[in-house]
N, C-alpha and C positions, 0 to 999 in steps of 0.2 A: 371494599377498598381498604388496603392496609395503610394508606397515608391520607386519612380522611381530612386532616387539617390542611394538607397541601394540594391533594389531588382533587381539584374542584373544576372550574371552568376555564381558567386562564393559566398560562405558564410564561416564564421568561424565555426569550429567544433572541439570538443575534441575527438581525436581518441585514442583508447586503444593501449598501447605500448606492446612490447614483454614481459616486466617485470610486466605488469598489472597496470601501472599508466596511465596518459593521456598526450597527446601532442597536442597543438593547431595547427591546419593546416587550409589551405584554400581548400575547396572541392566544387564540383558542387552543385548548389541549386536544390532540388527536384522539379519536374514539375507536372502539372496537367496531369496525365497519362490516366485517364478515364473521361468520361463526367460527372460522379457524384463525382469527386474528388475535394478536397480543399487544397490550400497551405496556411499555417499560419506562421506568424513571432512569434517565441517563445519568450516570455517575462520572464518567470520564470520556472525553472525546480527544482525538488527536488531530494535529495539523500535518498534512502530507504535502509532497511536492505538487500534486495536482491542485490542491487548495491554493498554494502559493502562486501558481500560474494565473489564478483569477484575482489575486490580491491587488488592490489599488488599480484595477482595470475596469473602466466603465463598460458595463454589459447590460443594456436595457432589459434583455430577456431574463436576467437574474436579479434585477432590482427588487428589493423587498422580499426576497426569497431566503429561506433557511438553508444553509449549506452544511457540509461536513459528512464524511462517510466512514470514519473510524470511531467506534464507540462500544462501550460496555455499560451495563446498568443492572437494574433490578426489576423484575416483573411485578406489575401492580394490578393488572386485570387481564383475564383471558376469556375468549369466546367459548361457547358450549361444546365445540368440537375439538378443542385443544387438549392434547394428552401429554405432550412432551415436556411442558413446563407448567408451573403453577405460581400464583402470587407469592412473592418472597424469594423466588429463585434468583440467584446471581447469574447473569448471562452475558455472552458476547453476541453482538448482533451483526449478521452479514447484510450488507447493503447492495449487493449485486443482485438485482431483481429485474427479470424480464417480464414480458406481457403474459407468459404462460400459455400462449396459443400458437406461436410461430413454430416453424420446423426445427429451429435450433433449441428453443425451450423444450420441445417435445423429446429431445434426446439429451437433456441436461447440459446443453452448451449455451446456457442462458447469457453467458458473458458476450455472446455474439448476437444477441437479440437485436433486431433493427430498431426496436422501441425501448432499448435498455435505459437510456438516460431520462427520457420523459417519464417512464414508469417509476424508476427508483427515486427520482427527485421529488415525486409527489408524496412519497411515504417514508422509507427508511433512510434515505440519504439526507437526513435533516438532523445531524448529530449536534449542531450548535444550538441546542434547545433542551429544556428540562425533560421533555417526554417525546417518544416516538411510538409509532404503531405500524404493524405490518403482519404478514402471514407467519404463523408459528414456526414453519420449517426454516426460517431464517434466524431463529433464536437458539443458541447452543448453551446448554447449562455448563457453568464453570465449576471445576473441582475446587475444593477449599484452598489448595496450595497455589492457585493462580489469582493474583489480585486484579482489580478492575484496570489499573494502570498497565499491567503487563498484557492483559487481554486486548486492550485497545490496539496493540501492535500486531494482532493476528491478521488484520486485513493486509498489512504490509507483508507479513510472512507468507500469506496465501498467494499474493501476487508473485512473490519469489518462487514459491513452490510450483505454480503453474508453468513458469519459465523453465524450471528444472525439469519438469515432466516432458515438456516439448523438446528439450535439448537431448533427451535420451543419454544423459550423462552416465559414465561408467567408472568403475573403480580405477584409481590411479590416473585418471585424466588430468591433463594440465589445463587449468582454467584461469582465465583473466576476468576480473570484475572491474569495470570502469565506473567509478563513482562510489564513494564510501558514505553516502547518505543512508537513510533508513532502508531503502530498497536494496542498495548494494551490500550493506552489512547483513541483511537478512539472506541475500543470495550467497554471500560468503559462508555463512553458517550452514546453510542447506547443502552447498557444494562439499563442504568438509564432512558433513554427515554421510554423504554419498561416497566418501573415500577419495576425493580429488585433492590435488595440490593446487593452491590458490594464490595468485598474485593479484593484488587490488591497488587501484590508483585513485588518487584524489589530490586536490590542491591544498587541502587543509591538513596540516600536520597533526592537529588534535584528533581528527577523524582517522588518520592512519594509525595513530597510537592506539585508539580504540579497536581498530581492525586487528592489530597485533594481539590485543588482549582477547579478542574473539576467535583467534585461531589462524589468522592469515600467515601463510608461509613467507611471503615477501610483500613489501609495500613500496609504492613508487609515487613521488610527487612530480607530475609532469612539468611543473615550473622549474624543477631543479635537475631532472634527468630525462634522457630520451626513453620514452615508454617502450617503443618497438625494440630498441636495442636491449633493454632489460628483459623484455619478454623472450627474445631470442636466447639470451643467456639462461633464462629460467627453463627453457624447453629444448635444450641441446640444439639450438639453431633452427628448429622446425617452425616455431610459432605455436600458438595455443590450440588445443583440440576444440575448445569452446570459449568464446568471448561473450560475456553478458554486458551489454550496454545498459547501465543503470543510472546514468546522470540525467539524460534527457533535457528538455527545455531549451534554453538559449545556448547550452553547451553542445547540442547535437551536431551542428555543422563541423565541430572539431572532433567530437568523440566518436561519431559513427565512422568516418574515414579511419580514425585511429583503431577502432575495433576491427575493421577489415584488414588493415595493415598488420595487426597483431595476430591474425588468425593463420593457421597453417594451411597448406594445400589440402583440400578435402575436409576442412574443418567447418565450424558453424559459428555464426554470429547471431545471437538472440537479442532482439530489441525489446528491452523491458521499460526503459525510460520513455516518458511521453513526449510527443511532439507539440510544438506551438501550432496553432491553426494555420498560420501563414507560412510554415515551413514546407514548401512544396518542391524545392529545387536544390537539395543538398547534393553536391557532386560526389560521385564515387567512381573508382576505377573499375568500371563494369567489364572491361576486357579481361582484367586480372581475375575478377570474381568468376567469370565464365570459364576461363582457361584453368583456373585452380579448383573449379567445382566447389566453391565456398557456398554453403547454404545460408541464406538470410532468412531468419525465422522471427516474424513478429509475434509478440506475446501480449495478449490483452486481458488484463484483470485475472479472474479465476472463476471456477465453477465446480464441476465434478471431474474426477479422473477415474474412469471405470465406474465402479459402484460406490466410490468414496467421495464425499464432499471435501474439497481441498481445505476449507475452513476447519472442518473437524480434524483433518490430518495434522494441520499445524497446531491446533489446540492440544492434540495428543502429544506431539513432540515437545511442546512447551511444558505441559504438565509433567512429562517424564524427565525434564531437565536437559533435554537435548538441544533446545533453543534457549538463548539468553536474551530476554527482553529487558530485564532490569538495568543492565549496563547501558542500554541505548536511550533510556529516559533521562534527559539532561535538564529539562526545565518543566515547571508546572505553574499555571496561572488559573485564576478564577474566570468564569465566563464574562464577568463584568470587565475584565482586562483583556478581552480577546484581541483588540487592536495592538496592544503592547506585545501579546503573545506572538502575533503574526510578524510584527517587526523584529522580534527576537529570532524567530525561525528564519526569516529572510536574511538577516545580517549575521550569518553564522561565522563569517570571518572574525567578527568582534565577539560574538556571544559563545562561539564554539557549540552551537546548538546541534543536536542530532534529532531526537524526538521530543517535541514540545507538546505537553499534555494540558488539557483544559479540564479543570474540576467544575462540574456543572451544578 
């Protein structure tokens, strides 16, 4: 063990409470459970929109559980079969982990595994703690020019890349991104890499300013302008070739119809933002969708694309300077201040938060 004074039997972790906040406790450190497993010391974790949807929400099934799925750290122990990393290596850790036995896992579409959440939450989706453990193929070695903080955004970028791949985006496409949070800003950058012209919307002017700095061709605040009219002006009256809905959550009843209305005849709407569990009846103009042959494409997390892991693909883009994570990191807190960090991430109207990092 290369952290002999620290890596013993217990670690600090943030456990979800009955009312949906967090409490810092001492819990057992995860161990190398299989010959191909790795234990890593978490250095930085991130708070994403999915985490915020669980914040201050009583969920008995998650009570006393460790949450979090965006993380980077340092390897401290490896099993005898591990070849890709060694103790001391700096790594980003992918937390999309299926059961490894279903039909979808067998073809590397583990993001669609029926047992995805139960499996991942028992192991790698425990970022709000000092240590995590899991199979070695979920640990990607970081180049020297990528910091832990930047690497923690790779989960976000991978979600965006999966949506990009599903969209079959082409050079010079006219693209609309709805929502300039972490996912939307990642989607913006990836669409620009693909050679698209991008209009992005958000209600926060600070987020739109950041979007401009990251390459947006046009920005729109829907509280101040008619989004559909701006999109038509941006696309010579046709509508967007592709619309990425990246806001999700409570905004979805407004943003999903807006995405459809912003899309051209024969275009595509890619749903990247997550739904609330109770959102089952969002009205859409299905007659128009059918007559215009608008394709509705749901996008779920990420996995492989062909022979390439999407996490590795985004790591390569980040290391080459083609993706900018640094500009998106607006706040940093210690694990002890996790409740304050979540409050900051939630109240972005006041805090202007984009990506909130936790130093573990």
